[in-house]
C-alpha positions as CSV (number, residue, x, y, z in Angstrom):
1,M,0.4,0.2,-0.2
2,R,2.9,2.2,0.8
3,T,4.1,2.0,-2.6
4,I,1.0,2.6,-4.4
5,L,0.9,5.7,-2.1
6,I,4.2,7.1,-3.5
7,L,3.4,6.4,-7.0
8,M,0.1,8.5,-6.6
9,R,2.0,11.1,-4.8
10,K,4.4,10.7,-7.8
11,E,1.2,11.0,-10.5
12,F,0.0,14.1,-9.0
13,K,3.2,16.0,-8.7
14,Q,3.9,14.8,-12.4
15,I,0.4,16.3,-13.3
16,F,0.3,19.9,-11.6
17,R,3.9,20.2,-12.7
18,N,2.4,20.1,-16.4
19,K,1.4,23.4,-17.0
20,A,-0.6,22.3,-20.3
21,M,-2.5,19.5,-18.3
22,L,-3.8,21.7,-15.6
23,P,-6.1,23.4,-18.4
24,I,-6.9,20.4,-19.8
25,L,-8.4,19.0,-17.1
26,F,-10.1,21.8,-15.4
27,V,-10.6,24.7,-17.6
28,M,-11.4,22.8,-21.1
29,P,-14.2,20.7,-20.0
30,I,-16.0,23.6,-17.9
31,I,-16.0,25.4,-21.2
32,Q,-16.9,22.6,-23.3
33,L,-19.8,22.2,-20.9
34,L,-21.2,25.3,-21.0
35,I,-21.0,25.7,-24.5
36,L,-22.4,22.6,-25.9
37,S,-25.1,22.2,-23.3
38,N,-26.4,25.8,-25.4
39,A,-25.5,24.9,-28.9
40,A,-26.5,21.2,-28.7
41,D,-30.2,22.0,-28.2
42,F,-32.9,20.7,-31.1
43,E,-35.8,22.8,-29.6
44,I,-37.3,24.9,-32.4
45,K,-38.2,28.3,-31.1
46,H,-39.2,29.8,-34.2
47,V,-40.9,28.7,-37.3
48,Y,-41.2,31.2,-40.0
49,V,-44.6,30.6,-42.1
50,G,-46.0,31.6,-44.9
51,W,-49.9,31.8,-45.4
52,E,-52.0,30.5,-48.1
53,D,-55.7,31.4,-47.8
54,F,-57.9,30.4,-51.0
55,D,-60.8,30.5,-48.6
56,H,-60.5,33.7,-46.8
57,S,-63.5,33.2,-44.6
58,P,-64.0,33.9,-41.0
59,A,-62.9,30.1,-40.0
60,S,-59.8,30.3,-42.0
61,Q,-59.1,33.6,-40.3
62,K,-60.0,32.4,-36.8
63,L,-57.0,29.6,-37.7
64,F,-54.6,32.0,-38.7
65,T,-55.3,34.1,-35.4
66,K,-54.1,30.5,-33.8
67,F,-51.0,30.6,-35.6
68,A,-50.5,33.9,-35.2
69,G,-51.1,33.9,-31.4
70,N,-48.8,30.7,-30.8
71,P,-44.7,31.6,-29.8
72,Y,-43.9,29.1,-31.8
73,F,-44.9,30.6,-34.9
74,I,-44.0,33.6,-36.8
75,M,-46.1,34.8,-39.5
76,V,-44.0,36.2,-42.2
77,S,-46.3,36.7,-45.3
78,S,-49.9,35.9,-46.7
79,S,-50.1,35.8,-50.2
80,E,-52.1,32.8,-52.7
81,N,-48.8,33.2,-54.8
82,M,-47.9,29.8,-54.8
83,N,-44.7,30.0,-56.8
84,A,-43.5,33.0,-54.6
85,N,-44.1,30.7,-51.2
86,D,-42.2,28.2,-52.9
87,E,-39.4,30.2,-53.6
88,A,-39.2,31.8,-50.3
89,I,-38.9,28.1,-48.9
90,R,-35.8,27.4,-51.2
91,T,-34.1,30.8,-50.2
92,R,-35.0,29.9,-46.4
93,K,-36.8,32.9,-45.6
94,I,-39.7,30.9,-44.4
95,D,-39.9,27.4,-42.9
96,L,-43.4,26.3,-43.7
97,V,-46.5,27.1,-45.7
98,I,-49.5,26.6,-44.7
99,A,-52.3,26.6,-47.4
100,I,-56.1,26.7,-46.4
101,P,-58.3,25.2,-49.4
102,A,-61.8,26.8,-50.8
103,D,-64.7,26.0,-49.0
104,F,-62.8,25.5,-46.1
105,E,-65.6,27.0,-43.5
106,R,-68.2,25.5,-45.4
107,N,-66.5,21.6,-45.0
108,L,-66.3,22.1,-41.4
109,Q,-69.6,23.1,-40.7
110,N,-71.2,20.2,-43.1
111,G,-68.6,17.5,-41.4
112,R,-67.2,16.8,-44.6
113,E,-63.3,15.6,-44.7
114,T,-61.2,18.6,-45.4
115,E,-57.4,19.1,-45.8
116,I,-54.7,21.5,-45.5
117,Q,-51.8,21.7,-47.5
118,L,-48.7,21.9,-45.2
119,R,-45.1,22.4,-47.4
120,I,-42.3,22.2,-44.9
121,N,-38.7,22.7,-45.6
122,A,-37.5,19.2,-44.9
123,I,-33.2,19.5,-45.1
124,D,-33.1,18.8,-41.9
125,G,-35.6,16.0,-41.5
126,S,-35.5,15.9,-37.0
127,A,-36.3,19.8,-37.7
128,A,-39.0,19.2,-39.9
129,G,-40.7,16.3,-38.0
130,L,-41.0,18.9,-34.9
131,I,-42.5,21.5,-37.0
132,M,-45.3,19.1,-38.4
133,S,-45.7,18.1,-34.7
134,Y,-46.3,21.9,-33.9
135,V,-48.9,22.2,-36.8
136,S,-50.7,19.4,-35.8
137,Q,-51.3,20.4,-32.2
138,V,-52.5,23.5,-33.5
139,I,-55.1,22.3,-35.5
140,S,-56.5,19.6,-33.6
141,D,-57.1,22.6,-30.6
142,Y,-58.7,24.6,-33.1
143,E,-61.1,21.6,-34.6
144,M,-61.6,20.2,-30.8
145,R,-62.4,23.6,-29.6
146,D,-63.6,25.6,-32.1
147,F,-65.3,24.1,-35.0
148,L,-66.1,20.6,-33.5
149,K,-70.2,20.2,-33.8
150,L,-71.3,17.4,-31.8
151,N,-75.0,16.9,-30.3
152,R,-73.3,15.4,-26.6
153,E,-71.1,16.6,-24.2
154,I,-67.2,16.6,-25.4
155,N,-64.5,15.3,-23.0
156,F,-61.5,17.0,-23.1
157,Y,-58.2,15.2,-22.2
158,E,-55.1,16.8,-21.1
159,S,-51.7,15.2,-21.4
160,R,-49.3,15.7,-18.8
161,Y,-45.5,15.2,-19.3
162,L,-43.7,13.0,-16.6
163,Y,-40.1,13.8,-15.4
164,N,-39.3,16.6,-17.9
165,L,-42.7,19.2,-17.3
166,G,-41.2,21.9,-19.2
167,L,-40.0,19.5,-22.2
168,K,-36.4,21.4,-21.8
169,Y,-34.0,20.1,-23.9
170,K,-31.2,21.2,-21.6
171,N,-32.7,18.6,-19.1
172,Y,-32.1,15.7,-21.7
173,M,-28.9,16.8,-22.9
174,V,-26.5,18.5,-20.0
175,P,-26.5,15.0,-18.2
176,G,-25.3,13.4,-21.4
177,I,-22.5,15.9,-21.9
178,L,-21.4,15.6,-18.6
179,V,-20.8,11.7,-19.4
180,I,-19.1,12.9,-22.5
181,L,-16.5,14.7,-20.8
182,V,-16.3,12.4,-18.2
183,T,-15.5,9.6,-21.0
184,I,-12.9,11.9,-22.4
185,I,-11.2,12.7,-19.2
186,G,-11.1,8.9,-18.4
187,M,-9.8,7.5,-21.4
188,I,-7.8,9.7,-23.3
189,L,-6.1,11.7,-20.5
190,N,-4.9,8.2,-18.8
191,A,-3.8,7.1,-22.2
192,L,-2.0,10.1,-22.9
193,N,-0.1,10.3,-19.7
194,I,1.4,6.9,-20.2
195,A,1.8,7.5,-23.1
196,R,4.1,10.5,-22.6
197,E,5.9,8.4,-20.1
198,K,7.0,6.3,-23.0
199,E,8.4,9.1,-24.8
200,I,10.1,10.9,-22.2
201,G,11.8,7.4,-21.1
202,T,10.4,7.9,-17.5
203,I,8.4,4.4,-18.0
204,E,11.8,2.7,-18.4
205,Q,13.1,3.8,-15.1
206,I,9.7,2.5,-13.6
207,N,10.3,-1.2,-15.5
208,V,13.8,-1.4,-13.7
209,T,12.7,-1.0,-10.5
210,P,11.2,-4.0,-8.0
211,I,7.5,-2.4,-8.2
212,K,5.1,-4.6,-9.4
213,K,2.7,-4.1,-12.6
214,Q,-0.5,-3.9,-10.1
215,Q,1.0,-1.8,-8.1
216,F,2.1,0.6,-11.1
217,I,-1.3,0.4,-12.8
218,A,-3.1,1.3,-9.3
219,G,-0.6,3.9,-8.8
220,K,-1.9,5.2,-12.1
221,L,-5.6,4.7,-12.4
222,L,-6.3,6.2,-8.6
223,P,-4.8,9.5,-9.4
224,M,-7.0,9.5,-12.5
225,L,-9.9,8.2,-10.9
226,I,-9.7,11.2,-8.0
227,L,-9.2,14.0,-10.8
228,G,-12.2,12.3,-12.8
229,I,-14.8,12.4,-9.7
230,A,-13.7,15.9,-8.9
231,E,-14.2,16.8,-13.0
232,F,-17.6,15.4,-12.5
233,T,-18.6,17.1,-9.4
234,I,-17.7,20.3,-10.9
235,G,-19.7,19.6,-14.4
236,L,-22.6,18.4,-11.8
237,L,-22.7,21.5,-9.8
238,I,-22.7,23.8,-13.3
239,A,-25.4,21.2,-14.6
240,L,-27.7,22.0,-10.9
241,L,-26.6,26.0,-10.6
242,V,-26.2,27.4,-14.3
243,F,-28.5,25.2,-16.1
244,K,-31.0,24.2,-13.7
245,V,-31.2,20.6,-14.5
246,P,-33.1,18.9,-11.7
247,F,-32.1,15.8,-9.4
248,F,-34.5,13.9,-8.1
249,G,-32.5,10.6,-7.3
250,S,-29.5,9.6,-4.4
251,F,-25.9,11.1,-5.0
252,L,-24.4,8.0,-3.2
253,T,-26.0,5.8,-6.2
254,L,-24.9,8.4,-9.0
255,Y,-21.1,8.5,-7.7
256,A,-21.5,4.4,-7.1
257,F,-22.0,4.2,-10.9
258,L,-19.7,7.0,-11.8
259,I,-16.6,5.3,-9.8
260,V,-17.3,2.3,-11.8
261,Y,-17.7,3.4,-15.0
262,L,-14.5,5.8,-14.4
263,V,-12.6,2.3,-13.5
264,V,-13.7,1.0,-17.3
265,M,-12.4,4.1,-19.1
266,L,-9.4,4.5,-17.4
267,A,-8.8,0.6,-17.7
268,M,-9.1,1.3,-21.5
269,G,-7.2,4.4,-21.7
270,L,-4.3,2.1,-19.9
271,Y,-4.9,-0.6,-22.2
272,I,-4.7,1.6,-25.3
273,S,-1.6,3.0,-24.0
274,T,0.1,-0.4,-23.8
275,Q,-0.9,-0.6,-27.8
276,V,0.8,2.5,-28.7
277,N,4.6,4.2,-28.6
278,T,3.6,7.9,-28.9
279,Q,1.0,10.4,-27.2
280,Q,-0.3,11.4,-31.3
281,Q,-1.5,7.3,-31.5
282,A,-2.8,7.4,-28.2
283,M,-4.8,10.2,-29.3
284,F,-6.2,8.8,-32.7
285,L,-7.1,5.4,-31.1
286,A,-8.6,7.2,-28.1
287,F,-10.6,9.4,-30.3
288,F,-11.6,6.8,-32.9
289,V,-13.3,4.7,-29.8
290,I,-14.8,7.5,-28.3
291,M,-16.8,9.2,-31.6
292,I,-18.3,5.1,-31.8
293,F,-18.9,5.6,-28.1
294,I,-20.9,8.8,-28.5
295,F,-23.3,7.8,-31.6
296,L,-24.1,4.4,-30.1
297,S,-24.5,5.8,-26.8
298,G,-27.9,7.4,-27.1
299,M,-26.5,10.8,-26.8
300,F,-28.8,12.5,-29.0
301,S,-31.3,9.8,-29.2
302,A,-33.0,7.0,-27.7
303,V,-31.0,3.5,-28.6
304,E,-34.4,2.1,-29.2
305,N,-34.8,4.4,-32.3
306,M,-31.3,3.1,-33.9
307,P,-31.4,0.2,-36.2
308,V,-31.1,-3.4,-35.0
309,W,-27.7,-3.8,-35.3
310,G,-26.6,-0.6,-33.8
311,Q,-28.9,-1.4,-30.7
312,Y,-27.1,-4.8,-30.3
313,I,-23.7,-2.8,-30.7
314,S,-24.7,-0.5,-28.0
315,K,-25.2,-3.7,-25.5
316,F,-21.7,-3.8,-25.5
317,I,-20.6,-0.6,-25.0
318,P,-20.3,0.6,-21.4
319,I,-21.3,4.6,-22.0
320,S,-24.6,3.5,-23.3
321,Y,-25.8,1.9,-19.8
322,F,-24.0,4.9,-18.2
323,M,-25.5,7.7,-20.0
324,R,-29.2,6.2,-19.5
325,D,-28.5,5.7,-15.8
326,V,-27.0,9.5,-15.3
327,R,-30.1,10.9,-17.1
328,T,-32.6,8.0,-15.2
329,I,-31.4,9.4,-11.5
330,M,-31.2,12.7,-11.8
331,L,-34.4,13.1,-13.8
332,K,-37.0,10.1,-12.8
333,G,-35.1,9.7,-9.3
334,A,-34.6,6.1,-9.7
335,T,-33.1,4.4,-7.0
336,F,-30.1,1.7,-7.1
337,R,-32.4,-1.3,-6.7
338,N,-34.1,0.0,-10.2
339,L,-30.6,0.1,-11.8
340,I,-28.9,-3.1,-10.1
341,N,-28.9,-4.9,-13.8
342,D,-27.0,-2.2,-15.1
343,F,-24.7,-1.7,-12.3
344,L,-23.6,-5.1,-12.5
345,I,-22.9,-4.9,-16.3
346,L,-20.7,-2.0,-15.4
347,V,-18.9,-4.2,-12.8
348,A,-18.7,-6.8,-15.3
349,F,-17.4,-4.2,-17.7
350,A,-14.7,-3.0,-15.6
351,I,-13.7,-6.7,-14.3
352,V,-13.1,-7.5,-18.0
353,S,-11.3,-4.0,-19.0
354,L,-9.3,-4.1,-16.0
355,G,-8.1,-7.5,-16.2
356,G,-7.1,-6.5,-19.9
357,A,-5.2,-3.7,-19.2
358,I,-3.2,-5.5,-16.5
359,L,-2.5,-8.2,-18.9
360,S,-1.8,-6.2,-21.6
361,Y,1.0,-4.4,-19.6
362,R,4.4,-6.1,-19.7
363,K,7.2,-5.0,-17.6
364,K,10.8,-5.0,-19.5
365,S,14.3,-5.1,-18.0
366,G,15.8,-2.9,-20.0
């Protein structure tokens, strides 16, 4: 134990003496969290609308008022010139054209089917889907409350959103970005740390000492584990105090998952460092792995929405479990008992990755 403590002290001194390492550890992740959490927002606050009204009736005017009074829609133009409106979509002056057909009011009053044409700029498919959803909600509310004539009582149903009442996208994205930053700290920096020792030759000095490789690995991993926990804590405070992300779960449960996950990432970083000779090689290899992790982790969309092969691969990626667990603990208040299966899976990842790192490290006598 004394040997491990000496190695840990040596690691901390080496880290804090490196002027380039300190900004990477403490400044860059904070800036990334602040910037990415504001930039990675897929909500649509303003939809620019062109209005085509071929009916010019009180019913169509009332529908126009519905859209104009909605804060998400900005009525840019009102014209029956279809070519001009299509050109406005092409030049990105408007995002949506709503075309009201002739006899719109008469069909509604007589209970006949009527159609409203929507022409949406669908270059961004996800944005087009959101616009379609917004329009459908306005039209459904309009039909139910203004022009649905029935000879019986109408029951209106109100939807309730659970766990994210304001539908704030930051509540979903900030925990995910926090997980990505912890992954980068754990994997890349640990891989670079050992690769740097290879480049400057200090690793050879350690190899000729009687230090066992288990002690060497523990002395390398524990300081980065402590720094990773500190980094996560700073990011969590920013999430709670700056972005006002709700926290309904247990900090003890969250940090239990964090420690196991960090062990997995640190061990993977150590394994990468044993396969390379330079920091540049370590950076490229770690970056390649992290990019795969990010896109298959459920960071931007749920794993269930991925192709079947993507869902299958995500089961073998530790970040997909930790990403889901952090969001579930923070937003849903899940307990350790609710997530015991994921915890055991992460423990299995930790055992395998740490065992692989230990076996891959070879001490050389010269």
